[in-house]
C-alpha positions, 0 to 999 in steps of 0.5 A, a space after each residue: 499500499 506505501 508504494 502504491 501512495 509512492 507511486 501515486 504522489 510521483 505521477 501526480 508531481 509529473 502530471 502536475 508539473 508537466 502542465 508547466 511546459 517549456 513556454 519558449 517552445 510553445 511560443 516558438 511553435 505557435 509562431 512557426 503556426 502564425 507564419 504559415 497563416 500568414 499572420 507574420 506581425 503576431 508571428 514575430 511579436 512572439 519570435 520576440 517574446 523569446 528573445 526577450 523572456 528566454 535568451 539563453 534558451 534553445 528557442 532564442 536562435 531558432 527565433 532569431 534565425 527566423 526573424 532573419 529569414 522573415 526579414 529577407 523575405 520581406 526584403 525580397 518581396 515586400 511581403 510580411 
């Protein structure tokens, strides 16, 4: 019975902390979807938010790369 209680506590803790996912990753994935949906302004805001709030995360460099690619595309085509 004691073992069952510890397993239950572990599973509840895992589920609880699993709800607090990686915010930078969530914003990055959302920004990617915004790009696909041609909502470039919102994508830019999300990428910039990653750079501002999580500059040391693995998603910061990805966000920086996406912003650079979007700027290049905008310069070439005049589109967002």
